[in-house]
C-alpha positions as CSV (number, residue, x, y, z in Angstrom):
1,M,-71.4,-39.1,33.2
2,K,-70.9,-38.2,29.6
3,T,-68.0,-40.0,27.7
4,L,-65.6,-38.6,25.2
5,Y,-64.0,-41.4,23.1
6,L,-60.7,-40.2,21.7
7,H,-59.1,-42.4,19.0
8,I,-55.4,-41.4,18.5
9,G,-54.2,-43.9,15.9
10,T,-51.3,-44.7,15.9
11,P,-50.5,-43.7,12.4
12,K,-50.5,-46.6,9.8
13,T,-53.2,-48.5,11.7
14,A,-56.2,-47.9,9.3
15,S,-57.2,-44.7,11.0
16,T,-58.6,-43.5,7.7
17,A,-60.9,-46.5,7.5
18,I,-62.2,-45.8,11.0
19,Q,-62.8,-42.1,10.3
20,D,-64.5,-42.7,7.0
21,F,-66.7,-45.4,8.6
22,C,-67.8,-43.1,11.4
23,W,-68.4,-40.2,9.0
24,E,-70.6,-42.3,6.7
25,N,-72.5,-43.7,9.6
26,Q,-73.1,-40.5,11.6
27,Q,-76.9,-41.0,11.6
28,V,-76.7,-44.6,12.8
29,L,-74.2,-43.7,15.6
30,S,-76.5,-40.8,16.6
31,S,-79.5,-43.1,16.9
32,K,-77.4,-45.1,19.5
33,G,-76.4,-42.0,21.5
34,Y,-72.9,-41.6,19.9
35,Y,-72.1,-38.3,18.1
36,Y,-69.4,-38.0,15.5
37,P,-69.2,-34.3,15.0
38,D,-68.0,-32.2,12.0
39,M,-66.0,-29.5,13.8
40,E,-66.4,-27.4,10.6
41,L,-62.7,-26.7,10.5
42,R,-60.4,-27.3,7.5
43,F,-56.6,-27.7,7.9
44,P,-54.1,-27.9,5.0
45,E,-53.5,-31.5,3.9
46,I,-55.8,-32.8,6.7
47,R,-59.0,-34.6,5.8
48,Y,-62.1,-33.1,7.3
49,V,-63.1,-36.5,8.9
50,R,-60.2,-36.1,11.3
51,N,-62.4,-34.2,13.8
52,A,-59.9,-34.1,16.7
53,H,-57.3,-32.2,14.7
54,F,-58.3,-29.0,16.4
55,L,-56.5,-30.2,19.5
56,I,-53.1,-29.9,17.8
57,G,-53.8,-27.1,15.4
58,Q,-51.8,-26.0,12.4
59,N,-48.9,-28.5,12.9
60,Q,-48.5,-28.7,9.1
61,I,-46.9,-25.3,8.9
62,P,-43.6,-23.9,10.4
63,K,-43.8,-23.0,14.1
64,S,-42.8,-19.4,13.2
65,D,-45.9,-19.0,11.0
66,R,-48.4,-20.2,13.6
67,D,-50.7,-18.0,15.6
68,F,-51.0,-20.0,18.8
69,E,-53.3,-17.5,20.5
70,K,-55.8,-17.9,17.6
71,E,-55.4,-21.7,17.6
72,R,-56.2,-21.8,21.4
73,E,-59.3,-19.7,20.7
74,T,-60.3,-22.3,18.1
75,V,-59.9,-25.0,20.7
76,D,-62.2,-23.0,23.1
77,K,-64.9,-22.8,20.5
78,C,-64.6,-26.5,19.7
79,F,-65.1,-27.4,23.3
80,E,-68.1,-25.1,23.5
81,K,-69.6,-27.1,20.6
82,L,-68.8,-30.4,22.3
83,Y,-70.4,-29.3,25.5
84,A,-73.5,-28.3,23.6
85,A,-73.5,-31.7,21.9
86,F,-73.3,-33.4,25.3
87,Q,-76.7,-31.9,26.1
88,K,-78.1,-34.2,23.6
89,Y,-75.7,-37.2,23.4
90,D,-74.1,-39.3,26.1
91,N,-71.1,-40.1,23.9
92,I,-68.9,-38.2,21.5
93,I,-66.3,-39.7,19.2
94,L,-63.2,-37.7,18.2
95,T,-60.3,-39.1,16.1
96,D,-56.9,-38.0,14.8
97,E,-53.8,-40.1,14.5
98,S,-51.5,-37.1,14.9
99,M,-52.4,-36.9,18.6
100,W,-50.0,-39.8,19.1
101,H,-46.9,-37.8,18.3
102,Y,-48.0,-34.1,18.3
103,G,-50.3,-34.2,21.3
104,F,-47.6,-32.9,23.7
105,G,-46.7,-29.9,21.5
106,Y,-47.8,-26.7,23.2
107,E,-49.4,-25.4,26.4
108,G,-53.2,-25.1,26.2
109,M,-53.5,-27.6,23.4
110,G,-53.4,-31.4,23.0
111,W,-53.2,-33.5,26.1
112,D,-52.6,-30.4,28.2
113,R,-56.0,-29.0,27.2
114,I,-57.8,-32.3,27.6
115,K,-56.5,-32.6,31.2
116,K,-57.9,-29.2,32.0
117,E,-61.3,-30.0,30.5
118,L,-61.4,-33.2,32.5
119,E,-60.9,-31.3,35.7
120,K,-64.3,-29.6,35.1
121,G,-66.0,-33.0,35.7
122,I,-68.4,-32.7,32.8
123,F,-67.2,-35.8,30.8
124,S,-65.0,-38.8,31.3
125,L,-62.4,-39.8,28.8
126,K,-61.7,-43.1,27.0
127,V,-58.6,-43.2,24.8
128,I,-58.4,-45.8,22.1
129,V,-55.0,-46.6,20.5
130,Y,-54.0,-49.3,18.0
131,L,-50.5,-50.6,18.0
132,R,-48.6,-52.2,15.1
133,R,-45.4,-54.2,15.5
134,Q,-42.6,-51.8,15.2
135,D,-40.8,-53.3,12.2
136,D,-44.1,-53.6,10.3
137,F,-44.9,-50.0,11.3
138,I,-41.6,-48.5,10.0
139,F,-42.0,-50.3,6.7
140,S,-45.5,-49.1,6.3
141,W,-44.4,-45.5,7.1
142,W,-41.7,-45.8,4.3
143,N,-44.3,-47.3,2.0
144,Q,-46.6,-44.3,2.5
145,I,-44.1,-41.5,2.0
146,V,-42.7,-43.1,-1.1
147,K,-46.1,-43.8,-2.5
148,E,-47.2,-40.2,-1.9
149,G,-44.1,-38.5,-3.4
150,F,-43.2,-34.9,-3.1
151,H,-41.7,-35.3,0.4
152,R,-38.0,-34.8,1.1
153,S,-38.0,-38.3,2.4
154,S,-39.8,-39.8,-0.6
155,V,-36.6,-40.7,-2.4
156,I,-34.7,-42.3,0.5
157,T,-33.8,-45.9,0.4
158,W,-35.0,-48.5,2.8
159,E,-31.6,-48.8,4.4
160,T,-31.6,-45.0,5.1
161,M,-35.1,-45.2,6.5
162,A,-34.2,-48.1,8.9
163,K,-31.3,-46.0,10.2
164,K,-33.0,-42.7,10.4
165,R,-36.4,-43.9,11.8
166,P,-39.6,-41.9,11.4
167,V,-40.8,-39.0,13.5
168,V,-43.5,-41.2,15.0
169,K,-42.5,-42.6,18.4
170,L,-41.9,-46.3,18.4
171,D,-41.4,-46.8,22.1
172,Y,-45.0,-47.4,22.7
173,Y,-44.7,-48.0,26.4
174,K,-43.0,-44.7,27.0
175,M,-45.6,-42.9,25.0
176,L,-48.5,-44.6,26.8
177,N,-47.0,-43.6,30.1
178,R,-46.9,-40.0,28.9
179,I,-50.5,-40.1,27.8
180,A,-51.5,-41.8,31.0
181,A,-50.1,-38.8,33.0
182,F,-52.8,-36.7,31.4
183,A,-55.6,-39.1,30.6
184,G,-55.2,-41.7,33.3
185,K,-53.9,-45.2,32.6
186,E,-57.3,-46.7,33.4
187,N,-58.8,-44.7,30.6
188,I,-56.6,-46.1,27.8
189,T,-57.8,-49.0,25.7
190,V,-55.0,-50.7,23.7
191,R,-55.9,-52.7,20.6
192,L,-53.5,-54.6,18.3
193,F,-53.4,-53.8,14.7
194,D,-53.8,-57.4,13.5
195,W,-56.5,-58.3,11.0
196,K,-56.6,-61.9,12.4
197,K,-57.4,-60.6,15.9
198,F,-59.9,-57.9,15.1
199,V,-63.4,-58.4,16.4
200,G,-65.4,-59.4,13.3
201,Q,-62.2,-59.5,11.3
202,T,-62.6,-55.9,10.3
203,I,-61.1,-52.7,11.8
204,Q,-64.6,-51.1,11.8
205,A,-66.2,-53.9,13.9
206,D,-63.2,-53.9,16.2
207,F,-63.4,-50.1,16.7
208,L,-67.2,-50.3,17.4
209,D,-66.4,-53.0,20.0
210,A,-63.9,-50.7,21.6
211,I,-66.5,-48.0,22.2
212,G,-69.2,-50.4,23.4
213,L,-71.1,-51.0,20.1
214,T,-71.6,-54.0,17.8
215,L,-71.4,-54.0,14.0
216,S,-74.8,-54.8,12.4
217,E,-76.6,-54.4,9.1
218,E,-77.6,-50.9,10.0
219,Y,-74.1,-49.6,9.3
220,Q,-72.8,-48.9,5.8
221,M,-69.5,-50.6,5.2
222,P,-67.1,-49.3,2.5
223,E,-66.8,-51.4,-0.6
224,N,-63.1,-51.2,-0.5
225,F,-60.3,-49.5,1.4
226,S,-58.5,-47.1,-1.0
227,N,-55.2,-46.7,0.9
228,T,-53.7,-49.8,-0.7
229,S,-50.0,-50.4,0.2
230,L,-47.4,-51.0,-2.5
231,T,-45.4,-54.1,-2.6
232,K,-41.7,-53.8,-1.8
233,N,-40.7,-53.9,-5.5
234,Y,-43.2,-51.2,-6.5
235,I,-42.1,-49.0,-3.6
236,E,-38.6,-49.2,-5.1
237,I,-39.9,-48.5,-8.6
238,K,-41.9,-45.5,-7.3
239,R,-39.0,-44.3,-5.2
240,I,-36.8,-44.1,-8.3
241,L,-39.5,-42.3,-10.3
242,N,-39.8,-39.8,-7.4
243,E,-36.3,-38.6,-8.4
244,L,-37.2,-37.7,-11.9
245,P,-36.4,-34.0,-12.7
246,G,-39.6,-32.1,-13.6
247,L,-41.9,-34.5,-11.8
248,D,-45.3,-32.8,-11.4
249,K,-48.4,-33.6,-9.5
250,K,-50.2,-35.1,-12.5
251,S,-47.4,-37.5,-13.4
252,N,-46.8,-38.4,-9.7
253,A,-50.4,-39.3,-9.4
254,W,-50.2,-41.3,-12.6
255,F,-47.2,-43.3,-11.4
256,R,-48.8,-43.8,-8.0
257,K,-52.0,-45.2,-9.6
258,H,-50.2,-47.7,-11.8
259,A,-47.9,-48.8,-8.9
260,T,-50.9,-49.4,-6.8
261,V,-52.8,-51.3,-9.4
262,C,-49.8,-53.5,-10.2
263,S,-49.2,-54.2,-6.5
264,L,-52.6,-55.9,-6.4
265,D,-51.4,-58.3,-9.2
266,S,-48.0,-59.0,-7.8
267,G,-48.0,-62.2,-5.7
268,N,-44.4,-62.6,-4.6
269,D,-44.2,-59.9,-1.9
270,K,-44.7,-62.0,1.2
271,Q,-41.7,-64.2,0.3
272,Y,-39.4,-61.4,1.6
273,H,-39.2,-59.4,4.8
274,I,-37.8,-55.9,4.8
275,F,-35.2,-57.1,7.3
276,S,-33.2,-60.2,7.6
277,K,-34.1,-62.5,10.5
278,D,-31.1,-61.2,12.6
279,E,-31.9,-57.6,11.7
280,M,-35.6,-58.0,12.7
281,E,-34.7,-59.6,16.0
282,A,-32.2,-56.9,16.8
283,F,-34.7,-54.1,15.8
284,L,-37.5,-55.5,17.9
285,A,-35.2,-56.2,20.9
286,E,-35.0,-52.4,21.4
287,Y,-38.7,-52.4,22.2
288,E,-39.1,-55.9,23.7
289,E,-39.3,-54.8,27.4
290,G,-41.8,-52.0,26.8
291,N,-43.9,-54.3,24.6
292,R,-44.0,-56.9,27.3
293,K,-45.1,-54.4,29.9
294,I,-47.9,-53.2,27.6
295,A,-49.1,-56.7,27.2
296,Q,-49.1,-57.3,30.9
297,E,-50.5,-53.9,32.1
298,Y,-53.1,-53.3,29.3
299,L,-54.0,-56.7,27.9
300,G,-53.4,-59.1,30.7
301,S,-51.0,-61.1,28.5
302,D,-47.3,-62.0,28.4
303,T,-46.8,-61.2,24.7
304,L,-47.8,-58.1,22.7
305,F,-46.9,-59.2,19.2
306,D,-46.1,-62.5,17.4
307,N,-42.4,-62.0,16.5
308,T,-42.2,-65.0,14.2
309,Y,-40.1,-64.5,11.1
310,R,-42.3,-65.9,8.3
311,A,-40.3,-64.8,5.2
312,E,-37.8,-66.8,3.1
313,G,-35.3,-64.0,3.5
314,K,-34.5,-60.3,3.2
315,W,-35.9,-58.2,0.4
316,S,-33.5,-56.4,-1.9
317,P,-34.0,-54.4,-5.1
318,G,-32.1,-57.1,-7.0
319,N,-34.6,-59.9,-6.1
320,P,-35.6,-62.3,-9.0
321,Y,-39.1,-60.8,-9.3
322,M,-38.0,-57.2,-9.8
323,W,-37.8,-57.5,-13.6
324,E,-41.3,-59.0,-13.8
325,D,-42.8,-56.2,-11.7
326,T,-40.9,-53.6,-13.8
327,V,-42.3,-55.0,-17.0
328,R,-45.8,-55.2,-15.5
329,F,-45.6,-51.6,-14.4
330,F,-44.6,-50.1,-17.7
331,G,-46.9,-52.5,-19.5
332,S,-49.8,-51.1,-17.4
333,I,-48.8,-47.6,-18.4
334,M,-48.5,-48.5,-22.1
335,N,-52.0,-50.1,-22.0
336,Q,-53.5,-46.9,-20.7
337,L,-51.6,-44.8,-23.3
338,I,-52.8,-47.1,-26.1
339,A,-56.4,-46.9,-24.9
340,E,-56.2,-43.1,-24.5
341,T,-54.6,-42.8,-28.0
342,E,-57.4,-44.9,-29.6
343,A,-60.0,-42.8,-27.8
344,L,-58.4,-39.6,-29.1
345,K,-58.3,-41.0,-32.6
346,H,-62.1,-41.8,-32.4
347,E,-62.8,-38.3,-31.1
348,T,-60.6,-36.7,-33.8
349,A,-62.4,-38.7,-36.6
350,I,-65.8,-37.5,-35.3
351,S,-64.6,-33.9,-35.1
352,A,-63.2,-34.2,-38.6
353,R,-66.5,-35.4,-40.0
354,Q,-68.3,-32.6,-38.2
355,L,-65.8,-30.0,-39.5
356,N,-66.2,-31.2,-43.1
357,A,-69.9,-31.0,-42.9
358,L,-69.6,-27.4,-41.6
359,K,-67.2,-26.6,-44.4
360,R,-69.7,-27.8,-47.0
361,L,-72.5,-25.8,-45.5
362,L,-70.4,-22.7,-45.5
363,R,-69.1,-23.3,-49.0
364,H,-72.6,-23.6,-50.5
365,P,-75.1,-21.9,-48.1
366,L,-77.6,-20.9,-50.8
367,D,-77.7,-24.4,-52.3
368,T,-78.3,-25.8,-48.8
369,V,-81.2,-23.4,-48.1
370,G,-82.6,-24.0,-51.6
371,R,-82.6,-27.8,-51.1
372,K,-84.3,-27.5,-47.7
373,L,-87.0,-25.1,-49.2
374,K,-87.6,-27.4,-52.2
375,N,-88.0,-30.4,-49.9
376,K,-90.5,-28.5,-47.8
377,L,-92.6,-27.3,-50.8
378,S,-92.6,-30.8,-52.4
379,K,-94.2,-32.4,-49.4
380,P,-98.0,-32.9,-49.7
381,Q,-100.1,-30.5,-47.8
382,Q,-102.1,-31.9,-44.9
């Protein structure tokens, strides 16, 4: 039977790296009987490589503005395309991390639609999900929304985020049970988002392993992964900058760029955890039972995550390294401004010389023509 591999994140588990890798290696995957389709749909603020997004539709816009009948028609057309592809390929790969928390949205879409398609008996389903330790996840989520800016939550402090919690469901066991009701528990592959435990020490090699392939020299690997996280200090610097009145997209992108570059040079971040030891243990205790069941039922283990507290203490905006990182940030900005100013001076000097030459030409046009004619006549005839 044909197999549909559906990768559903979770968010903040390098889904972008997986999607870009599959997109760049479509031909290699096809040669091995795996099809990574371009569904030829474009959704606002959703990258085209997220080819399973049709299953949840226009979830970026208010419910009142959505045309669900049209969205379900789009799902129909996408499955027609998938069935046509199954005539040639034994395996199809779809991926979208929003399926984790929006897959149960509306009748005829998401998991509900997948279950109906499975009942036709044309393909089997394999769901792949990566799980990240909950405290690490919520910090990464805060990191991303502050880094991006222009969200209502892009200015909230860490303390507020820890109390509010993100929209993404952190009770992994409860969510897996909901998915299992539609997809079948035996069809869910759970992987840990832990670079030390990845097959081949890369997310790309680990994902290939999850779908029955092995990373080789045939595949093109990205030179770097662009979605670099900010250090805790640079998150706080960017968060404060997000509050600036009149902040526009250009300046927001500029601040983000420099905060990211500076984060690569800041070596003090791992000294601090976003929680104190007691806070971390209390936070993870909420999910301890579910995590244990996941380990036992999906991984044949007793422990899902290593909960060791490896930091010296809790991070705070007043930590001793904040002033160094602040100076580094604004120094980086000044370096770019100086470089751009020098470049403008050089361009201005060249433009000034060209303008003066043009002025001389316009001021004495007949003299210029006469000199050129005299020079031509004075040359010996060949």
